[in-house]
PDBQT receptor file of N, H, CA, C and O in Angstrom, charges set to zero:
ATOM      1  N   MET A   1     -10.700  16.911 -20.926  1.00  0.00    +0.000 N 
ATOM      2  CA  MET A   1     -10.029  17.758 -19.968  1.00  0.00    +0.000 C 
ATOM      3  C   MET A   1      -8.838  18.390 -20.671  1.00  0.00    +0.000 C 
ATOM      4  O   MET A   1      -8.126  17.739 -21.435  1.00  0.00    +0.000 OA
ATOM      5  N   SER A   2      -8.644  19.638 -20.402  1.00  0.00    +0.000 N 
ATOM      6  H   SER A   2      -9.222  20.167 -19.781  1.00  0.00    +0.000 HD
ATOM      7  CA  SER A   2      -7.558  20.323 -21.087  1.00  0.00    +0.000 C 
ATOM      8  C   SER A   2      -6.209  19.893 -20.524  1.00  0.00    +0.000 C 
ATOM      9  O   SER A   2      -6.072  19.517 -19.360  1.00  0.00    +0.000 OA
ATOM     10  N   ARG A   3      -5.242  19.967 -21.393  1.00  0.00    +0.000 N 
ATOM     11  H   ARG A   3      -5.353  20.273 -22.339  1.00  0.00    +0.000 HD
ATOM     12  CA  ARG A   3      -3.889  19.573 -20.984  1.00  0.00    +0.000 C 
ATOM     13  C   ARG A   3      -3.333  20.520 -19.934  1.00  0.00    +0.000 C 
ATOM     14  O   ARG A   3      -2.516  20.130 -19.100  1.00  0.00    +0.000 OA
ATOM     15  N   LYS A   4      -3.783  21.763 -19.982  1.00  0.00    +0.000 N 
ATOM     16  H   LYS A   4      -4.447  22.080 -20.660  1.00  0.00    +0.000 HD
ATOM     17  CA  LYS A   4      -3.295  22.742 -19.014  1.00  0.00    +0.000 C 
ATOM     18  C   LYS A   4      -3.679  22.341 -17.592  1.00  0.00    +0.000 C 
ATOM     19  O   LYS A   4      -2.861  22.433 -16.677  1.00  0.00    +0.000 OA
ATOM     20  N   ILE A   5      -4.917  21.900 -17.407  1.00  0.00    +0.000 N 
ATOM     21  H   ILE A   5      -5.582  21.825 -18.151  1.00  0.00    +0.000 HD
ATOM     22  CA  ILE A   5      -5.374  21.485 -16.076  1.00  0.00    +0.000 C 
ATOM     23  C   ILE A   5      -4.618  20.241 -15.629  1.00  0.00    +0.000 C 
ATOM     24  O   ILE A   5      -4.233  20.134 -14.465  1.00  0.00    +0.000 OA
ATOM     25  N   LYS A   6      -4.400  19.295 -16.549  1.00  0.00    +0.000 N 
ATOM     26  H   LYS A   6      -4.712  19.381 -17.496  1.00  0.00    +0.000 HD
ATOM     27  CA  LYS A   6      -3.655  18.092 -16.203  1.00  0.00    +0.000 C 
ATOM     28  C   LYS A   6      -2.238  18.430 -15.776  1.00  0.00    +0.000 C 
ATOM     29  O   LYS A   6      -1.722  17.863 -14.813  1.00  0.00    +0.000 OA
ATOM     30  N   ARG A   7      -1.611  19.351 -16.489  1.00  0.00    +0.000 N 
ATOM     31  H   ARG A   7      -2.031  19.811 -17.272  1.00  0.00    +0.000 HD
ATOM     32  CA  ARG A   7      -0.245  19.747 -16.131  1.00  0.00    +0.000 C 
ATOM     33  C   ARG A   7      -0.201  20.430 -14.780  1.00  0.00    +0.000 C 
ATOM     34  O   ARG A   7       0.720  20.202 -13.994  1.00  0.00    +0.000 OA
ATOM     35  N   ILE A   8      -1.191  21.268 -14.503  1.00  0.00    +0.000 N 
ATOM     36  H   ILE A   8      -1.939  21.453 -15.141  1.00  0.00    +0.000 HD
ATOM     37  CA  ILE A   8      -1.235  21.964 -13.211  1.00  0.00    +0.000 C 
ATOM     38  C   ILE A   8      -1.408  20.969 -12.076  1.00  0.00    +0.000 C 
ATOM     39  O   ILE A   8      -0.728  21.066 -11.054  1.00  0.00    +0.000 OA
ATOM     40  N   VAL A   9      -2.314  20.012 -12.249  1.00  0.00    +0.000 N 
ATOM     41  H   VAL A   9      -2.867  19.934 -13.079  1.00  0.00    +0.000 HD
ATOM     42  CA  VAL A   9      -2.550  18.995 -11.217  1.00  0.00    +0.000 C 
ATOM     43  C   VAL A   9      -1.305  18.130 -11.030  1.00  0.00    +0.000 C 
ATOM     44  O   VAL A   9      -0.939  17.805  -9.901  1.00  0.00    +0.000 OA
ATOM     45  N   ALA A  10      -0.651  17.755 -12.141  1.00  0.00    +0.000 N 
ATOM     46  H   ALA A  10      -0.949  18.019 -13.058  1.00  0.00    +0.000 HD
ATOM     47  CA  ALA A  10       0.563  16.942 -12.042  1.00  0.00    +0.000 C 
ATOM     48  C   ALA A  10       1.676  17.714 -11.346  1.00  0.00    +0.000 C 
ATOM     49  O   ALA A  10       2.383  17.156 -10.507  1.00  0.00    +0.000 OA
ATOM     50  N   LEU A  11       1.838  18.985 -11.683  1.00  0.00    +0.000 N 
ATOM     51  H   LEU A  11       1.264  19.438 -12.364  1.00  0.00    +0.000 HD
ATOM     52  CA  LEU A  11       2.867  19.805 -11.036  1.00  0.00    +0.000 C 
ATOM     53  C   LEU A  11       2.567  19.980  -9.550  1.00  0.00    +0.000 C 
ATOM     54  O   LEU A  11       3.475  19.951  -8.720  1.00  0.00    +0.000 OA
ATOM     55  N   LEU A  12       1.312  20.158  -9.226  1.00  0.00    +0.000 N 
ATOM     56  H   LEU A  12       0.574  20.182  -9.901  1.00  0.00    +0.000 HD
ATOM     57  CA  LEU A  12       0.917  20.276  -7.816  1.00  0.00    +0.000 C 
ATOM     58  C   LEU A  12       1.247  18.992  -7.055  1.00  0.00    +0.000 C 
ATOM     59  O   LEU A  12       1.728  19.046  -5.923  1.00  0.00    +0.000 OA
ATOM     60  N   GLY A  13       0.993  17.853  -7.668  1.00  0.00    +0.000 N 
ATOM     61  H   GLY A  13       0.602  17.809  -8.587  1.00  0.00    +0.000 HD
ATOM     62  CA  GLY A  13       1.325  16.571  -7.042  1.00  0.00    +0.000 C 
ATOM     63  C   GLY A  13       2.818  16.414  -6.814  1.00  0.00    +0.000 C 
ATOM     64  O   GLY A  13       3.241  15.939  -5.760  1.00  0.00    +0.000 OA
ATOM     65  N   VAL A  14       3.622  16.812  -7.798  1.00  0.00    +0.000 N 
ATOM     66  H   VAL A  14       3.279  17.199  -8.654  1.00  0.00    +0.000 HD
ATOM     67  CA  VAL A  14       5.080  16.719  -7.661  1.00  0.00    +0.000 C 
ATOM     68  C   VAL A  14       5.565  17.636  -6.549  1.00  0.00    +0.000 C 
ATOM     69  O   VAL A  14       6.413  17.247  -5.745  1.00  0.00    +0.000 OA
ATOM     70  N   ILE A  15       5.032  18.850  -6.501  1.00  0.00    +0.000 N 
ATOM     71  H   ILE A  15       4.344  19.166  -7.154  1.00  0.00    +0.000 HD
ATOM     72  CA  ILE A  15       5.443  19.803  -5.454  1.00  0.00    +0.000 C 
ATOM     73  C   ILE A  15       5.086  19.265  -4.070  1.00  0.00    +0.000 C 
ATOM     74  O   ILE A  15       5.879  19.379  -3.135  1.00  0.00    +0.000 OA
ATOM     75  N   ILE A  16       3.903  18.684  -3.938  1.00  0.00    +0.000 N 
ATOM     76  H   ILE A  16       3.258  18.592  -4.697  1.00  0.00    +0.000 HD
ATOM     77  CA  ILE A  16       3.492  18.124  -2.645  1.00  0.00    +0.000 C 
ATOM     78  C   ILE A  16       4.405  16.971  -2.237  1.00  0.00    +0.000 C 
ATOM     79  O   ILE A  16       4.815  16.887  -1.080  1.00  0.00    +0.000 OA
ATOM     80  N   LEU A  17       4.727  16.076  -3.184  1.00  0.00    +0.000 N 
ATOM     81  H   LEU A  17       4.394  16.144  -4.124  1.00  0.00    +0.000 HD
ATOM     82  CA  LEU A  17       5.580  14.935  -2.849  1.00  0.00    +0.000 C 
ATOM     83  C   LEU A  17       7.003  15.365  -2.506  1.00  0.00    +0.000 C 
ATOM     84  O   LEU A  17       7.603  14.829  -1.575  1.00  0.00    +0.000 OA
ATOM     85  N   VAL A  18       7.544  16.320  -3.245  1.00  0.00    +0.000 N 
ATOM     86  H   VAL A  18       7.056  16.756  -4.001  1.00  0.00    +0.000 HD
ATOM     87  CA  VAL A  18       8.889  16.814  -2.925  1.00  0.00    +0.000 C 
ATOM     88  C   VAL A  18       8.900  17.488  -1.557  1.00  0.00    +0.000 C 
ATOM     89  O   VAL A  18       9.822  17.286  -0.766  1.00  0.00    +0.000 OA
ATOM     90  N   GLY A  19       7.883  18.282  -1.284  1.00  0.00    +0.000 N 
ATOM     91  H   GLY A  19       7.134  18.446  -1.926  1.00  0.00    +0.000 HD
ATOM     92  CA  GLY A  19       7.773  18.923   0.027  1.00  0.00    +0.000 C 
ATOM     93  C   GLY A  19       7.629  17.909   1.143  1.00  0.00    +0.000 C 
ATOM     94  O   GLY A  19       8.172  18.090   2.233  1.00  0.00    +0.000 OA
ATOM     95  N   LEU A  20       6.897  16.842   0.867  1.00  0.00    +0.000 N 
ATOM     96  H   LEU A  20       6.456  16.695  -0.019  1.00  0.00    +0.000 HD
ATOM     97  CA  LEU A  20       6.711  15.776   1.847  1.00  0.00    +0.000 C 
ATOM     98  C   LEU A  20       8.042  15.129   2.211  1.00  0.00    +0.000 C 
ATOM     99  O   LEU A  20       8.344  14.944   3.390  1.00  0.00    +0.000 OA
ATOM    100  N   TYR A  21       8.840  14.785   1.199  1.00  0.00    +0.000 N 
ATOM    101  H   TYR A  21       8.595  14.935   0.241  1.00  0.00    +0.000 HD
ATOM    102  CA  TYR A  21      10.124  14.146   1.485  1.00  0.00    +0.000 C 
ATOM    103  C   TYR A  21      11.124  15.122   2.094  1.00  0.00    +0.000 C 
ATOM    104  O   TYR A  21      11.959  14.727   2.908  1.00  0.00    +0.000 OA
ATOM    105  N   LEU A  22      11.046  16.378   1.713  1.00  0.00    +0.000 N 
ATOM    106  H   LEU A  22      10.367  16.699   1.052  1.00  0.00    +0.000 HD
ATOM    107  CA  LEU A  22      11.917  17.382   2.338  1.00  0.00    +0.000 C 
ATOM    108  C   LEU A  22      11.556  17.545   3.817  1.00  0.00    +0.000 C 
ATOM    109  O   LEU A  22      12.439  17.634   4.669  1.00  0.00    +0.000 OA
ATOM    110  N   ALA A  23      10.267  17.582   4.112  1.00  0.00    +0.000 N 
ATOM    111  H   ALA A  23       9.549  17.509   3.419  1.00  0.00    +0.000 HD
ATOM    112  CA  ALA A  23       9.825  17.679   5.508  1.00  0.00    +0.000 C 
ATOM    113  C   ALA A  23      10.235  16.429   6.284  1.00  0.00    +0.000 C 
ATOM    114  O   ALA A  23      10.616  16.525   7.450  1.00  0.00    +0.000 OA
ATOM    115  N   THR A  24      10.160  15.260   5.653  1.00  0.00    +0.000 N 
ATOM    116  H   THR A  24       9.851  15.181   4.705  1.00  0.00    +0.000 HD
ATOM    117  CA  THR A  24      10.575  14.019   6.314  1.00  0.00    +0.000 C 
ATOM    118  C   THR A  24      12.060  14.064   6.660  1.00  0.00    +0.000 C 
ATOM    119  O   THR A  24      12.463  13.669   7.754  1.00  0.00    +0.000 OA
ATOM    120  N   LEU A  25      12.865  14.547   5.724  1.00  0.00    +0.000 N 
ATOM    121  H   LEU A  25      12.538  14.868   4.836  1.00  0.00    +0.000 HD
ATOM    122  CA  LEU A  25      14.304  14.650   5.967  1.00  0.00    +0.000 C 
ATOM    123  C   LEU A  25      14.613  15.622   7.108  1.00  0.00    +0.000 C 
ATOM    124  O   LEU A  25      15.424  15.320   7.983  1.00  0.00    +0.000 OA
ATOM    125  N   ILE A  26      13.975  16.769   7.094  1.00  0.00    +0.000 N 
ATOM    126  H   ILE A  26      13.316  17.015   6.383  1.00  0.00    +0.000 HD
ATOM    127  CA  ILE A  26      14.209  17.767   8.145  1.00  0.00    +0.000 C 
ATOM    128  C   ILE A  26      13.759  17.239   9.503  1.00  0.00    +0.000 C 
ATOM    129  O   ILE A  26      14.473  17.380  10.496  1.00  0.00    +0.000 OA
ATOM    130  N   LEU A  27      12.576  16.633   9.543  1.00  0.00    +0.000 N 
ATOM    131  H   LEU A  27      11.996  16.519   8.736  1.00  0.00    +0.000 HD
ATOM    132  CA  LEU A  27      12.070  16.109  10.812  1.00  0.00    +0.000 C 
ATOM    133  C   LEU A  27      12.895  14.936  11.316  1.00  0.00    +0.000 C 
ATOM    134  O   LEU A  27      12.967  14.714  12.525  1.00  0.00    +0.000 OA
ATOM    135  N   ALA A  28      13.519  14.181  10.423  1.00  0.00    +0.000 N 
ATOM    136  H   ALA A  28      13.461  14.361   9.441  1.00  0.00    +0.000 HD
ATOM    137  CA  ALA A  28      14.385  13.079  10.851  1.00  0.00    +0.000 C 
ATOM    138  C   ALA A  28      15.611  13.614  11.583  1.00  0.00    +0.000 C 
ATOM    139  O   ALA A  28      16.112  12.975  12.508  1.00  0.00    +0.000 OA
ATOM    140  N   PHE A  29      16.093  14.779  11.173  1.00  0.00    +0.000 N 
ATOM    141  H   PHE A  29      15.687  15.298  10.421  1.00  0.00    +0.000 HD
ATOM    142  CA  PHE A  29      17.226  15.376  11.871  1.00  0.00    +0.000 C 
ATOM    143  C   PHE A  29      16.805  16.018  13.187  1.00  0.00    +0.000 C 
ATOM    144  O   PHE A  29      17.583  16.047  14.141  1.00  0.00    +0.000 OA
ATOM    145  N   VAL A  30      15.592  16.528  13.243  1.00  0.00    +0.000 N 
ATOM    146  H   VAL A  30      14.960  16.504  12.468  1.00  0.00    +0.000 HD
ATOM    147  CA  VAL A  30      15.095  17.169  14.461  1.00  0.00    +0.000 C 
ATOM    148  C   VAL A  30      14.840  16.136  15.548  1.00  0.00    +0.000 C 
ATOM    149  O   VAL A  30      15.225  16.339  16.700  1.00  0.00    +0.000 OA
ATOM    150  N   ASP A  31      14.195  15.032  15.193  1.00  0.00    +0.000 N 
ATOM    151  H   ASP A  31      13.882  14.867  14.257  1.00  0.00    +0.000 HD
ATOM    152  CA  ASP A  31      13.862  13.991  16.162  1.00  0.00    +0.000 C 
ATOM    153  C   ASP A  31      14.191  12.621  15.567  1.00  0.00    +0.000 C 
ATOM    154  O   ASP A  31      13.314  11.978  14.989  1.00  0.00    +0.000 OA
ATOM    155  N   PRO A  32      15.440  12.164  15.700  1.00  0.00    +0.000 N 
ATOM    156  CA  PRO A  32      15.853  10.894  15.080  1.00  0.00    +0.000 C 
ATOM    157  C   PRO A  32      15.074   9.672  15.578  1.00  0.00    +0.000 C 
ATOM    158  O   PRO A  32      14.994   8.667  14.871  1.00  0.00    +0.000 OA
ATOM    159  N   THR A  33      14.506   9.743  16.767  1.00  0.00    +0.000 N 
ATOM    160  H   THR A  33      14.571  10.559  17.341  1.00  0.00    +0.000 HD
ATOM    161  CA  THR A  33      13.768   8.589  17.276  1.00  0.00    +0.000 C 
ATOM    162  C   THR A  33      12.477   8.358  16.492  1.00  0.00    +0.000 C 
ATOM    163  O   THR A  33      11.972   7.236  16.453  1.00  0.00    +0.000 OA
ATOM    164  N   GLU A  34      11.948   9.388  15.878  1.00  0.00    +0.000 N 
ATOM    165  H   GLU A  34      12.358  10.299  15.909  1.00  0.00    +0.000 HD
ATOM    166  CA  GLU A  34      10.705   9.280  15.107  1.00  0.00    +0.000 C 
ATOM    167  C   GLU A  34      10.949   9.203  13.605  1.00  0.00    +0.000 C 
ATOM    168  O   GLU A  34       9.991   9.204  12.833  1.00  0.00    +0.000 OA
ATOM    169  N   ALA A  35      12.198   9.137  13.175  1.00  0.00    +0.000 N 
ATOM    170  H   ALA A  35      12.976   9.136  13.802  1.00  0.00    +0.000 HD
ATOM    171  CA  ALA A  35      12.523   9.158  11.752  1.00  0.00    +0.000 C 
ATOM    172  C   ALA A  35      11.872   7.999  10.999  1.00  0.00    +0.000 C 
ATOM    173  O   ALA A  35      11.401   8.171   9.874  1.00  0.00    +0.000 OA
ATOM    174  N   LYS A  36      11.845   6.833  11.612  1.00  0.00    +0.000 N 
ATOM    175  H   LYS A  36      12.227   6.693  12.526  1.00  0.00    +0.000 HD
ATOM    176  CA  LYS A  36      11.257   5.662  10.964  1.00  0.00    +0.000 C 
ATOM    177  C   LYS A  36       9.756   5.876  10.706  1.00  0.00    +0.000 C 
ATOM    178  O   LYS A  36       9.246   5.518   9.644  1.00  0.00    +0.000 OA
ATOM    179  N   ASN A  37       9.074   6.449  11.667  1.00  0.00    +0.000 N 
ATOM    180  H   ASN A  37       9.489   6.739  12.529  1.00  0.00    +0.000 HD
ATOM    181  CA  ASN A  37       7.644   6.718  11.502  1.00  0.00    +0.000 C 
ATOM    182  C   ASN A  37       7.384   7.765  10.420  1.00  0.00    +0.000 C 
ATOM    183  O   ASN A  37       6.432   7.642   9.650  1.00  0.00    +0.000 OA
ATOM    184  N   TRP A  38       8.236   8.801  10.363  1.00  0.00    +0.000 N 
ATOM    185  H   TRP A  38       9.009   8.902  10.989  1.00  0.00    +0.000 HD
ATOM    186  CA  TRP A  38       8.088   9.817   9.325  1.00  0.00    +0.000 C 
ATOM    187  C   TRP A  38       8.305   9.212   7.941  1.00  0.00    +0.000 C 
ATOM    188  O   TRP A  38       7.599   9.554   6.993  1.00  0.00    +0.000 OA
ATOM    189  N   LEU A  39       9.274   8.320   7.827  1.00  0.00    +0.000 N 
ATOM    190  H   LEU A  39       9.848   8.042   8.597  1.00  0.00    +0.000 HD
ATOM    191  CA  LEU A  39       9.535   7.671   6.542  1.00  0.00    +0.000 C 
ATOM    192  C   LEU A  39       8.352   6.788   6.131  1.00  0.00    +0.000 C 
ATOM    193  O   LEU A  39       7.965   6.770   4.962  1.00  0.00    +0.000 OA
ATOM    194  N   LYS A  40       7.787   6.067   7.082  1.00  0.00    +0.000 N 
ATOM    195  H   LYS A  40       8.101   6.082   8.032  1.00  0.00    +0.000 HD
ATOM    196  CA  LYS A  40       6.608   5.245   6.782  1.00  0.00    +0.000 C 
ATOM    197  C   LYS A  40       5.454   6.120   6.286  1.00  0.00    +0.000 C 
ATOM    198  O   LYS A  40       4.778   5.779   5.316  1.00  0.00    +0.000 OA
ATOM    199  N   ALA A  41       5.241   7.234   6.954  1.00  0.00    +0.000 N 
ATOM    200  H   ALA A  41       5.790   7.511   7.742  1.00  0.00    +0.000 HD
ATOM    201  CA  ALA A  41       4.164   8.139   6.550  1.00  0.00    +0.000 C 
ATOM    202  C   ALA A  41       4.416   8.699   5.149  1.00  0.00    +0.000 C 
ATOM    203  O   ALA A  41       3.486   8.827   4.353  1.00  0.00    +0.000 OA
ATOM    204  N   ALA A  42       5.671   9.030   4.853  1.00  0.00    +0.000 N 
ATOM    205  H   ALA A  42       6.426   8.926   5.500  1.00  0.00    +0.000 HD
ATOM    206  CA  ALA A  42       6.005   9.562   3.533  1.00  0.00    +0.000 C 
ATOM    207  C   ALA A  42       5.779   8.520   2.444  1.00  0.00    +0.000 C 
ATOM    208  O   ALA A  42       5.290   8.852   1.364  1.00  0.00    +0.000 OA
ATOM    209  N   VAL A  43       6.128   7.274   2.713  1.00  0.00    +0.000 N 
ATOM    210  H   VAL A  43       6.526   7.005   3.591  1.00  0.00    +0.000 HD
ATOM    211  CA  VAL A  43       5.942   6.213   1.725  1.00  0.00    +0.000 C 
ATOM    212  C   VAL A  43       4.449   5.975   1.477  1.00  0.00    +0.000 C 
ATOM    213  O   VAL A  43       4.032   5.796   0.333  1.00  0.00    +0.000 OA
ATOM    214  N   VAL A  44       3.658   5.972   2.527  1.00  0.00    +0.000 N 
ATOM    215  H   VAL A  44       3.997   6.117   3.457  1.00  0.00    +0.000 HD
ATOM    216  CA  VAL A  44       2.215   5.795   2.373  1.00  0.00    +0.000 C 
ATOM    217  C   VAL A  44       1.620   6.950   1.560  1.00  0.00    +0.000 C 
ATOM    218  O   VAL A  44       0.794   6.733   0.674  1.00  0.00    +0.000 OA
ATOM    219  N   CYS A  45       2.047   8.171   1.869  1.00  0.00    +0.000 N 
ATOM    220  H   CYS A  45       2.719   8.347   2.589  1.00  0.00    +0.000 HD
ATOM    221  CA  CYS A  45       1.535   9.333   1.131  1.00  0.00    +0.000 C 
ATOM    222  C   CYS A  45       1.995   9.335  -0.323  1.00  0.00    +0.000 C 
ATOM    223  O   CYS A  45       1.312   9.883  -1.188  1.00  0.00    +0.000 OA
ATOM    224  N   THR A  46       3.148   8.724  -0.599  1.00  0.00    +0.000 N 
ATOM    225  H   THR A  46       3.703   8.279   0.103  1.00  0.00    +0.000 HD
ATOM    226  CA  THR A  46       3.618   8.622  -1.970  1.00  0.00    +0.000 C 
ATOM    227  C   THR A  46       2.648   7.781  -2.801  1.00  0.00    +0.000 C 
ATOM    228  O   THR A  46       2.537   7.976  -4.012  1.00  0.00    +0.000 OA
ATOM    229  N   ILE A  47       1.968   6.874  -2.173  1.00  0.00    +0.000 N 
ATOM    230  H   ILE A  47       2.058   6.716  -1.190  1.00  0.00    +0.000 HD
ATOM    231  CA  ILE A  47       0.983   6.054  -2.877  1.00  0.00    +0.000 C 
ATOM    232  C   ILE A  47      -0.383   6.746  -2.876  1.00  0.00    +0.000 C 
ATOM    233  O   ILE A  47      -1.069   6.760  -3.898  1.00  0.00    +0.000 OA
ATOM    234  N   ILE A  48      -0.774   7.309  -1.755  1.00  0.00    +0.000 N 
ATOM    235  H   ILE A  48      -0.217   7.297  -0.924  1.00  0.00    +0.000 HD
ATOM    236  CA  ILE A  48      -2.112   7.863  -1.604  1.00  0.00    +0.000 C 
ATOM    237  C   ILE A  48      -2.310   9.156  -2.402  1.00  0.00    +0.000 C 
ATOM    238  O   ILE A  48      -3.357   9.331  -3.025  1.00  0.00    +0.000 OA
ATOM    239  N   ILE A  49      -1.340  10.054  -2.396  1.00  0.00    +0.000 N 
ATOM    240  H   ILE A  49      -0.490   9.912  -1.889  1.00  0.00    +0.000 HD
ATOM    241  CA  ILE A  49      -1.501  11.347  -3.063  1.00  0.00    +0.000 C 
ATOM    242  C   ILE A  49      -1.750  11.189  -4.564  1.00  0.00    +0.000 C 
ATOM    243  O   ILE A  49      -2.694  11.792  -5.075  1.00  0.00    +0.000 OA
ATOM    244  N   PRO A  50      -0.943  10.402  -5.298  1.00  0.00    +0.000 N 
ATOM    245  CA  PRO A  50      -1.264  10.232  -6.726  1.00  0.00    +0.000 C 
ATOM    246  C   PRO A  50      -2.622   9.568  -6.967  1.00  0.00    +0.000 C 
ATOM    247  O   PRO A  50      -3.297   9.877  -7.949  1.00  0.00    +0.000 OA
ATOM    248  N   VAL A  51      -3.023   8.661  -6.080  1.00  0.00    +0.000 N 
ATOM    249  H   VAL A  51      -2.474   8.409  -5.282  1.00  0.00    +0.000 HD
ATOM    250  CA  VAL A  51      -4.337   8.033  -6.231  1.00  0.00    +0.000 C 
ATOM    251  C   VAL A  51      -5.441   9.081  -6.076  1.00  0.00    +0.000 C 
ATOM    252  O   VAL A  51      -6.409   9.069  -6.835  1.00  0.00    +0.000 OA
ATOM    253  N   PHE A  52      -5.308   9.979  -5.109  1.00  0.00    +0.000 N 
ATOM    254  H   PHE A  52      -4.521   9.988  -4.492  1.00  0.00    +0.000 HD
ATOM    255  CA  PHE A  52      -6.295  11.036  -4.937  1.00  0.00    +0.000 C 
ATOM    256  C   PHE A  52      -6.337  11.966  -6.146  1.00  0.00    +0.000 C 
ATOM    257  O   PHE A  52      -7.416  12.354  -6.594  1.00  0.00    +0.000 OA
ATOM    258  N   PHE A  53      -5.179  12.322  -6.671  1.00  0.00    +0.000 N 
ATOM    259  H   PHE A  53      -4.303  12.007  -6.307  1.00  0.00    +0.000 HD
ATOM    260  CA  PHE A  53      -5.152  13.187  -7.845  1.00  0.00    +0.000 C 
ATOM    261  C   PHE A  53      -5.771  12.492  -9.054  1.00  0.00    +0.000 C 
ATOM    262  O   PHE A  53      -6.469  13.130  -9.843  1.00  0.00    +0.000 OA
ATOM    263  N   TYR A  54      -5.524  11.199  -9.206  1.00  0.00    +0.000 N 
ATOM    264  H   TYR A  54      -4.957  10.681  -8.566  1.00  0.00    +0.000 HD
ATOM    265  CA  TYR A  54      -6.127  10.452 -10.303  1.00  0.00    +0.000 C 
ATOM    266  C   TYR A  54      -7.640  10.392 -10.140  1.00  0.00    +0.000 C 
ATOM    267  O   TYR A  54      -8.382  10.550 -11.109  1.00  0.00    +0.000 OA
ATOM    268  N   ALA A  55      -8.093  10.165  -8.917  1.00  0.00    +0.000 N 
ATOM    269  H   ALA A  55      -7.490  10.036  -8.129  1.00  0.00    +0.000 HD
ATOM    270  CA  ALA A  55      -9.532  10.142  -8.650  1.00  0.00    +0.000 C 
ATOM    271  C   ALA A  55     -10.148  11.512  -8.934  1.00  0.00    +0.000 C 
ATOM    272  O   ALA A  55     -11.250  11.601  -9.476  1.00  0.00    +0.000 OA
ATOM    273  N   TYR A  56      -9.446  12.564  -8.573  1.00  0.00    +0.000 N 
ATOM    274  H   TYR A  56      -8.551  12.493  -8.133  1.00  0.00    +0.000 HD
ATOM    275  CA  TYR A  56      -9.924  13.921  -8.850  1.00  0.00    +0.000 C 
ATOM    276  C   TYR A  56     -10.086  14.123 -10.351  1.00  0.00    +0.000 C 
ATOM    277  O   TYR A  56     -11.093  14.669 -10.801  1.00  0.00    +0.000 OA
ATOM    278  N   LEU A  57      -9.100  13.687 -11.122  1.00  0.00    +0.000 N 
ATOM    279  H   LEU A  57      -8.282  13.244 -10.757  1.00  0.00    +0.000 HD
ATOM    280  CA  LEU A  57      -9.183  13.847 -12.573  1.00  0.00    +0.000 C 
ATOM    281  C   LEU A  57     -10.344  13.040 -13.154  1.00  0.00    +0.000 C 
ATOM    282  O   LEU A  57     -11.030  13.511 -14.061  1.00  0.00    +0.000 OA
ATOM    283  N   LEU A  58     -10.570  11.825 -12.639  1.00  0.00    +0.000 N 
ATOM    284  H   LEU A  58     -10.013  11.443 -11.902  1.00  0.00    +0.000 HD
ATOM    285  CA  LEU A  58     -11.691  11.011 -13.119  1.00  0.00    +0.000 C 
ATOM    286  C   LEU A  58     -13.030  11.664 -12.799  1.00  0.00    +0.000 C 
ATOM    287  O   LEU A  58     -13.921  11.712 -13.648  1.00  0.00    +0.000 OA
ATOM    288  N   ILE A  59     -13.170  12.164 -11.580  1.00  0.00    +0.000 N 
ATOM    289  H   ILE A  59     -12.446  12.125 -10.891  1.00  0.00    +0.000 HD
ATOM    290  CA  ILE A  59     -14.405  12.822 -11.184  1.00  0.00    +0.000 C 
ATOM    291  C   ILE A  59     -14.633  14.084 -11.997  1.00  0.00    +0.000 C 
ATOM    292  O   ILE A  59     -15.752  14.348 -12.439  1.00  0.00    +0.000 OA
ATOM    293  N   TYR A  60     -13.585  14.857 -12.196  1.00  0.00    +0.000 N 
ATOM    294  H   TYR A  60     -12.677  14.642 -11.838  1.00  0.00    +0.000 HD
ATOM    295  CA  TYR A  60     -13.681  16.084 -12.981  1.00  0.00    +0.000 C 
ATOM    296  C   TYR A  60     -14.117  15.768 -14.408  1.00  0.00    +0.000 C 
ATOM    297  O   TYR A  60     -14.967  16.456 -14.974  1.00  0.00    +0.000 OA
ATOM    298  N   ARG A  61     -13.526  14.720 -14.984  1.00  0.00    +0.000 N 
ATOM    299  H   ARG A  61     -12.835  14.162 -14.524  1.00  0.00    +0.000 HD
ATOM    300  CA  ARG A  61     -13.862  14.348 -16.354  1.00  0.00    +0.000 C 
ATOM    301  C   ARG A  61     -15.326  13.903 -16.456  1.00  0.00    +0.000 C 
ATOM    302  O   ARG A  61     -16.007  14.249 -17.420  1.00  0.00    +0.000 OA
ATOM    303  N   ASN A  62     -15.808  13.150 -15.486  1.00  0.00    +0.000 N 
ATOM    304  H   ASN A  62     -15.254  12.868 -14.702  1.00  0.00    +0.000 HD
ATOM    305  CA  ASN A  62     -17.193  12.676 -15.515  1.00  0.00    +0.000 C 
ATOM    306  C   ASN A  62     -18.196  13.789 -15.243  1.00  0.00    +0.000 C 
ATOM    307  O   ASN A  62     -19.277  13.799 -15.832  1.00  0.00    +0.000 OA
ATOM    308  N   LEU A  63     -17.860  14.726 -14.361  1.00  0.00    +0.000 N 
ATOM    309  H   LEU A  63     -16.982  14.718 -13.882  1.00  0.00    +0.000 HD
ATOM    310  CA  LEU A  63     -18.772  15.830 -14.075  1.00  0.00    +0.000 C 
ATOM    311  C   LEU A  63     -18.818  16.838 -15.205  1.00  0.00    +0.000 C 
ATOM    312  O   LEU A  63     -19.825  17.520 -15.389  1.00  0.00    +0.000 OA
ATOM    313  N   LYS A  64     -17.748  16.936 -15.956  1.00  0.00    +0.000 N 
ATOM    314  H   LYS A  64     -16.930  16.382 -15.807  1.00  0.00    +0.000 HD
ATOM    315  CA  LYS A  64     -17.688  17.879 -17.057  1.00  0.00    +0.000 C 
ATOM    316  C   LYS A  64     -18.609  17.457 -18.192  1.00  0.00    +0.000 C 
ATOM    317  O   LYS A  64     -19.112  18.304 -18.929  1.00  0.00    +0.000 OA
ATOM    318  N   LYS A  65     -18.837  16.141 -18.341  1.00  0.00    +0.000 N 
ATOM    319  H   LYS A  65     -18.428  15.453 -17.742  1.00  0.00    +0.000 HD
ATOM    320  CA  LYS A  65     -19.726  15.652 -19.414  1.00  0.00    +0.000 C 
ATOM    321  C   LYS A  65     -21.110  15.980 -19.124  1.00  0.00    +0.000 C 
ATOM    322  O   LYS A  65     -22.000  15.651 -19.908  1.00  0.00    +0.000 OA
TER     323      LYS A  65
């Protein structure tokens, strides 16, 4: 797999995670009663999103062969 594709996927993952936490922060100010739930969702997505990107890279590498 080319390094360019890996960098693009990694940058996309970082942008998604930063956007996720920014949205969590904004929504916590909009509705403080739900802030705890938004934080839980953000933490879960922090684990799930990189796993999905890693799985995507593995599948891409295997299909390319």
